[in-house]
C-alpha positions as CSV (number, residue, x, y, z in Angstrom):
1,M,68.1,111.0,82.4
2,S,71.1,112.5,84.2
3,P,70.6,115.6,86.4
4,P,71.6,119.0,85.1
5,H,75.3,120.0,85.4
6,K,75.3,122.9,87.8
7,K,77.9,125.6,87.2
8,L,78.9,128.9,89.0
9,L,80.2,132.1,87.6
10,L,81.5,134.8,90.0
11,V,81.6,138.3,88.5
12,L,83.8,140.4,90.8
13,I,83.6,144.2,90.1
14,D,86.6,145.6,91.8
15,G,86.0,148.6,94.1
16,I,82.2,148.7,93.5
17,G,81.2,149.8,96.9
18,D,80.9,153.5,97.8
19,V,79.3,156.0,100.1
20,A,76.7,158.8,99.5
21,V,78.1,161.4,97.1
22,P,76.7,165.0,97.2
23,E,77.2,165.3,93.5
24,L,74.8,162.4,93.0
25,E,72.2,163.9,95.4
26,M,73.5,161.8,98.3
27,R,73.3,158.5,96.4
28,T,76.2,156.1,95.8
29,P,77.5,155.7,92.2
30,L,75.8,152.2,92.2
31,Q,72.5,153.7,93.2
32,A,72.8,156.4,90.5
33,A,73.9,154.1,87.7
34,K,71.3,152.5,85.4
35,T,71.9,148.8,86.0
36,P,68.8,146.9,84.8
37,W,70.6,143.5,84.5
38,M,72.1,143.6,88.0
39,D,68.7,144.7,89.3
40,K,67.1,141.8,87.5
41,L,69.4,139.3,89.2
42,A,68.8,141.0,92.5
43,S,65.1,140.7,92.1
44,S,65.2,137.0,91.4
45,G,68.1,136.0,93.7
46,L,69.4,136.4,97.3
47,N,71.1,139.5,98.4
48,G,73.3,140.7,101.3
49,L,76.3,142.6,102.4
50,M,79.8,141.1,102.6
51,D,82.9,142.1,104.6
52,S,85.5,140.6,102.4
53,V,87.9,139.7,105.2
54,E,86.3,141.0,108.4
55,P,84.2,144.0,109.5
56,G,86.0,147.3,109.9
57,L,89.0,146.2,107.7
58,A,90.0,148.2,104.6
59,C,91.6,145.3,102.9
60,G,93.7,145.0,99.8
61,S,92.5,143.1,96.7
62,D,94.8,140.2,97.3
63,T,93.7,139.4,100.9
64,A,90.1,140.0,99.9
65,H,90.3,137.6,96.9
66,M,92.0,135.0,99.1
67,S,89.1,135.2,101.6
68,I,86.4,135.2,99.0
69,L,87.9,132.0,97.4
70,G,87.9,130.3,100.8
71,Y,91.6,130.8,101.9
72,N,92.0,132.5,105.3
73,P,94.6,135.3,104.7
74,R,95.6,135.4,108.3
75,Q,96.7,131.8,108.0
76,H,98.1,131.8,104.4
77,Y,99.1,135.3,103.4
78,R,102.8,136.1,102.9
79,G,102.6,139.4,101.0
80,R,101.4,140.4,97.6
81,G,104.7,140.5,95.8
82,A,104.8,136.9,94.9
83,F,101.3,137.1,93.3
84,E,102.2,140.1,91.2
85,T,105.5,138.6,90.1
86,M,103.9,135.2,89.2
87,G,101.2,137.0,87.3
88,A,103.8,139.0,85.4
89,G,105.4,135.7,84.2
90,L,108.2,135.1,86.7
91,E,108.3,131.6,88.2
92,M,108.6,131.5,92.0
93,Q,110.3,128.8,94.1
94,P,110.8,128.4,97.9
95,G,113.3,130.8,99.2
96,D,112.6,133.5,96.6
97,I,111.1,136.9,97.6
98,A,109.2,139.2,95.3
99,F,107.7,142.7,95.2
100,K,104.6,144.3,93.6
101,S,106.4,147.4,92.4
102,N,105.6,150.9,91.0
103,F,107.6,153.0,88.6
104,A,107.7,156.4,90.3
105,Y,109.3,159.8,90.2
106,M,111.7,160.7,93.0
107,D,113.7,163.9,93.6
108,R,117.1,162.4,94.4
109,E,118.5,165.4,96.2
110,S,115.7,165.5,98.8
111,G,114.8,161.8,98.6
112,I,111.1,162.8,98.2
113,V,108.8,160.6,96.1
114,I,107.0,163.3,94.1
115,S,104.7,160.9,92.4
116,R,104.2,157.2,93.3
117,R,102.8,156.7,89.7
118,A,105.2,158.0,87.1
119,D,102.4,157.7,84.5
120,R,99.3,155.5,84.1
121,Q,99.8,155.4,80.3
122,F,102.9,153.3,80.6
123,E,102.3,150.3,78.4
124,G,104.8,151.4,75.8
125,L,107.5,152.3,78.2
126,G,107.2,149.7,81.0
127,P,108.5,146.7,79.1
128,V,111.5,148.6,77.8
129,L,112.4,149.9,81.3
130,C,111.9,146.5,82.8
131,E,114.3,145.0,80.3
132,A,116.9,147.5,81.4
133,L,116.5,146.5,85.0
134,D,116.2,142.8,84.5
135,G,119.4,141.0,85.7
136,V,120.9,143.9,87.5
137,K,124.0,143.0,89.5
138,L,124.5,143.9,93.1
139,P,128.2,144.2,94.0
140,S,127.7,143.5,97.7
141,F,125.5,140.4,96.9
142,P,127.2,138.4,94.1
143,D,125.3,135.2,95.0
144,H,121.8,136.8,94.4
145,T,120.0,137.4,91.2
146,V,117.3,139.9,90.3
147,A,114.6,139.4,87.7
148,V,112.1,142.2,86.6
149,R,109.0,141.8,84.4
150,Y,106.4,144.4,83.3
151,A,102.9,143.9,84.8
152,T,100.4,146.6,83.8
153,E,100.1,150.4,83.8
154,H,103.0,151.7,86.0
155,R,103.6,148.4,87.7
156,C,106.2,145.6,87.5
157,G,107.1,142.5,89.4
158,V,110.6,142.1,90.9
159,R,112.0,138.7,92.1
160,V,115.1,138.2,94.1
161,R,116.7,134.8,94.4
162,G,119.6,133.6,96.5
163,P,120.6,132.3,99.9
164,G,119.3,133.5,103.2
165,L,116.4,135.7,102.0
166,T,113.3,136.4,104.1
167,D,110.0,138.3,103.5
168,T,110.1,139.7,107.0
169,I,111.1,143.2,105.8
170,T,109.4,146.5,104.9
171,G,109.1,147.8,101.4
172,T,110.4,151.2,100.2
173,D,107.0,152.8,99.3
174,P,106.0,155.8,101.3
175,L,102.3,155.1,100.4
176,K,101.6,158.8,99.6
177,D,103.0,161.3,97.2
178,N,105.5,164.0,98.4
179,K,106.8,161.7,101.2
180,P,110.4,160.4,101.6
181,L,111.4,157.1,100.0
182,V,111.3,154.5,102.8
183,K,114.5,152.7,103.7
184,C,113.9,148.9,103.8
185,A,114.1,147.6,107.4
186,P,113.6,144.3,109.2
187,T,110.3,143.5,110.7
188,E,111.9,140.7,112.7
189,N,115.1,140.7,114.7
190,T,117.0,138.1,112.6
191,D,120.3,138.0,110.6
192,E,118.3,137.0,107.5
193,A,116.0,140.1,107.8
194,R,119.0,142.4,108.4
195,M,120.8,141.0,105.4
196,T,117.7,141.1,103.1
197,S,117.1,144.7,104.1
198,K,120.6,145.7,103.1
199,L,120.2,143.9,99.8
200,I,116.9,145.6,99.0
201,N,118.3,149.1,99.8
202,E,121.2,148.4,97.5
203,L,118.8,147.2,94.8
204,S,116.7,150.3,95.1
205,D,119.8,152.5,94.6
206,A,120.8,150.4,91.6
207,F,117.4,150.8,90.0
208,Y,117.6,154.5,90.4
209,D,121.0,154.7,88.8
210,I,119.9,152.7,85.7
211,L,116.6,154.5,85.3
212,S,117.9,158.1,85.8
213,G,120.2,157.7,82.8
214,H,117.9,155.8,80.6
215,P,117.1,157.4,77.2
216,I,113.3,157.1,77.9
217,N,113.7,159.4,80.9
218,E,116.0,161.8,79.1
219,T,113.2,162.2,76.6
220,R,110.5,162.5,79.3
221,R,112.5,165.3,81.0
222,Q,112.8,167.2,77.7
223,Q,109.0,166.9,77.3
224,D,108.5,168.3,80.8
225,K,107.1,164.9,81.9
226,N,108.0,163.2,85.2
227,P,110.9,160.7,84.7
228,A,110.2,157.2,85.8
229,N,113.4,157.1,87.8
230,C,112.5,155.1,90.8
231,V,111.0,151.7,91.5
232,L,108.9,151.5,94.7
233,L,109.4,148.0,96.1
234,R,106.1,147.0,97.8
235,G,104.5,144.1,99.5
236,C,107.5,141.8,99.9
237,G,106.2,138.2,99.7
238,S,107.2,134.6,99.2
239,C,105.3,131.8,97.5
240,I,102.7,129.9,99.5
241,D,101.3,126.4,99.3
242,I,97.5,126.2,99.5
243,P,95.0,123.6,98.3
244,S,93.7,124.0,94.8
245,I,90.2,125.3,94.1
246,E,89.3,121.8,92.9
247,A,90.6,120.3,96.1
248,L,88.8,122.9,98.3
249,H,85.5,123.2,96.4
250,G,85.3,120.4,93.9
251,F,85.2,122.8,90.9
252,K,87.3,122.7,87.8
253,S,88.0,126.5,87.5
254,F,89.2,129.3,85.4
255,L,90.1,132.9,86.1
256,I,89.9,136.0,83.8
257,A,92.1,138.5,85.6
258,P,93.3,141.8,84.1
259,T,95.9,142.4,86.8
260,C,98.9,140.4,87.5
261,I,98.4,140.2,91.2
262,I,95.0,138.4,90.8
263,A,96.4,136.2,88.1
264,G,99.2,135.2,90.4
265,L,96.8,134.3,93.2
266,G,94.8,132.2,90.7
267,M,98.0,130.4,89.7
268,T,98.7,129.7,93.3
269,A,95.2,128.2,93.6
270,R,95.8,126.1,90.4
271,M,93.1,127.9,88.5
272,D,93.4,128.0,84.7
273,I,94.3,131.6,83.8
274,L,92.6,132.6,80.5
275,Q,94.4,135.2,78.4
276,V,91.9,137.6,76.8
277,E,93.0,140.0,74.1
278,G,91.9,143.5,75.1
279,A,91.6,142.7,78.9
280,T,93.9,145.5,79.8
281,G,92.9,146.0,83.5
282,D,92.4,149.8,82.9
283,Y,89.9,152.2,81.3
284,Q,90.5,150.8,77.8
285,T,89.6,147.2,78.7
286,N,87.4,145.3,76.3
287,F,84.3,144.2,78.3
288,Q,82.8,142.3,75.4
289,A,86.0,140.2,74.9
290,K,85.9,139.3,78.6
291,A,82.2,138.3,78.4
292,D,82.9,136.2,75.3
293,A,85.8,134.4,77.0
294,A,83.8,133.8,80.2
295,V,80.8,132.3,78.3
296,R,83.0,130.1,76.2
297,A,84.8,128.7,79.2
298,I,81.8,128.2,81.6
299,T,79.7,126.5,78.8
300,S,82.5,124.0,78.1
301,E,84.6,122.0,80.6
302,Y,84.6,124.3,83.6
303,D,82.4,124.2,86.7
304,F,83.5,127.5,88.2
305,G,84.6,130.8,86.6
306,F,85.9,133.9,88.2
307,L,85.6,137.1,86.1
308,H,87.4,140.1,87.5
309,I,86.5,143.6,86.4
310,K,89.0,146.4,87.3
311,A,88.0,149.7,85.7
312,V,85.4,150.6,88.3
313,D,88.1,150.5,91.0
314,D,90.4,152.8,89.0
315,A,87.6,155.4,88.8
316,G,87.2,155.3,92.6
317,H,91.0,155.7,93.1
318,D,90.9,158.6,90.6
319,R,87.9,160.2,92.5
320,H,86.1,160.4,89.2
321,V,82.4,160.3,90.0
322,S,80.8,160.3,86.5
323,L,83.4,157.8,85.3
324,K,82.6,155.3,88.0
325,V,78.9,155.6,87.2
326,N,79.6,155.2,83.5
327,F,81.7,152.1,84.0
328,L,79.1,150.5,86.3
329,E,76.6,150.9,83.4
330,K,79.1,149.3,81.0
331,V,79.7,146.4,83.4
332,D,75.9,146.0,83.7
333,A,75.5,145.7,79.9
334,M,78.3,143.0,79.9
335,I,76.5,141.1,82.7
336,G,73.3,141.2,80.7
337,N,75.1,139.8,77.7
338,I,76.4,136.9,79.8
339,M,73.1,136.2,81.4
340,T,71.2,136.1,78.1
341,R,73.7,133.7,76.5
342,L,73.8,131.4,79.5
343,A,70.0,131.3,79.8
344,T,69.9,130.3,76.1
345,D,72.5,127.6,76.8
346,E,70.4,126.3,79.7
347,Q,67.5,125.8,77.2
348,I,69.7,123.9,74.8
349,N,72.1,121.9,76.9
350,D,72.0,120.1,80.2
351,N,73.4,122.9,82.3
352,K,72.2,125.1,85.2
353,Y,74.0,128.4,85.8
354,T,74.3,130.4,89.1
355,I,75.9,133.9,89.0
356,I,77.4,135.8,91.9
357,I,77.9,139.5,91.6
358,T,80.0,141.2,94.2
359,S,83.2,143.0,94.9
360,D,86.5,142.7,96.9
361,H,86.2,146.0,98.7
362,S,84.7,149.5,98.5
363,T,86.7,152.3,96.8
364,P,84.7,155.4,97.5
365,V,85.2,158.3,95.0
366,L,85.3,160.7,98.0
367,Y,88.2,158.9,99.5
368,G,90.2,157.7,96.5
369,D,91.2,154.6,98.3
370,H,90.0,151.3,99.8
371,S,87.7,151.6,102.7
372,C,86.0,149.4,105.3
373,E,82.4,149.6,104.1
374,P,80.9,146.2,103.2
375,V,80.1,145.4,99.6
376,P,76.7,144.2,98.1
377,V,76.4,140.6,97.1
378,C,73.8,138.9,94.9
379,V,73.5,135.2,94.2
380,G,70.9,134.1,91.6
381,R,70.0,131.9,88.7
382,V,70.4,133.3,85.1
383,N,66.8,132.1,84.3
384,G,65.3,133.9,87.3
385,Q,63.9,130.7,88.9
386,G,65.9,130.5,92.1
387,C,65.1,131.6,95.7
388,S,64.4,135.4,96.1
389,D,64.1,137.8,99.0
390,N,62.1,140.8,97.8
391,V,65.1,143.0,97.0
392,H,64.7,144.7,93.6
393,H,67.9,146.8,93.2
394,F,71.6,145.8,93.3
395,D,73.2,148.5,95.5
396,E,74.7,149.0,99.0
397,I,71.5,150.1,100.7
398,S,69.0,147.6,99.1
399,A,71.3,144.7,99.8
400,M,71.0,145.4,103.6
401,K,67.4,144.1,103.3
402,G,68.4,140.8,101.7
403,G,68.0,137.3,102.9
404,L,71.8,136.6,103.1
405,G,72.3,139.3,105.8
406,R,75.8,140.4,106.5
407,F,78.7,137.9,106.4
408,C,82.4,137.6,105.9
409,G,84.0,136.7,102.5
410,E,85.3,133.3,103.6
411,Q,81.6,132.2,103.7
412,L,80.7,133.2,100.2
413,M,81.7,129.9,98.4
414,T,79.8,127.9,101.0
415,I,76.7,130.1,100.5
416,A,77.0,129.7,96.7
417,K,77.3,126.0,96.8
418,N,74.3,125.7,99.2
419,Y,72.3,127.9,96.8
420,M,73.3,125.7,93.8
421,R,72.2,122.6,95.7
422,T,68.7,124.0,96.6
423,T,67.8,125.6,93.2
């Protein structure tokens, strides 16, 4: 009789970590939420705290995901723009540069970016505006082409192709509302960086000219809404060459990612990207559809699945305490659905399932941004028969007592594979 086929599902709840909130009687949202299924996994598995990249670093989702999957971002990372653009559907080749971009509202006379997000409810407008920008010509750079694709919410991917480009430049995003638009500048003293900076500043002006006169923005002004008249060009990056997940870990893998940046990273790691109807990457996302897709995939030909959940992070960025608690409870119900179905599959088929629950970073509702606090991690078997460490709740404080201790993200896959071998 052949041994059971061991499989791993990683459920990453973006922005799950937090700090004590006075509104919640000095508990974190995760402590305040009713999460019986995550608590059940914590009670039967191993727990700990994880610094996604390294202690004290408030990292972005892209570098955190790279580290968690086993790729050292300090060695491989070349900016998030390429990931966003690939995830949005634009092919990247060596020599291209790309940006993870925001539609924003800028006061042209003062140069102040009034709002870095023109509107979160942008799904109906974004594709139309992207089509207007796609293929824009730059008179000073006739040998270069520009491609624009809609991503999600207020975001788009922008790719520039042509000779002599480099990603050693700044973006144009001021990072906060009511700050001046940043002029693109070199970060290295090279002719390529100086040329690329001039091109990007001309591109930024060209985007403004097209958007400011677009009928959509004329209508928005008439409705007293912010016009989406500016594109903030963020995180310039080029494509990278890294080993596939299968080469690195020996797993045939899939990724369910609601955001283009994470999908683009998955493509770079040669994971199969599963398209799930209703997986919108925002507050309207369909958790059940994502659970269904994950179960279908992990019970078939795949050894490793990565299921990314975004809405919790949005609630943290929006500083919405009750909404973060509410979405944590919805995610818990989704995890319970997955665990129940995988436990049933174990009884019927020759499979053994391990689940990891964790996050890429903390997004405290009091800060409204990523922070450096470590995130809780739990590794356990769906049938509750693995190693355990006497932790009974999945939250930031309980995880401190767990058997995994505190570790960095690049160690997570090794920890998971060791756990699978010994249970």
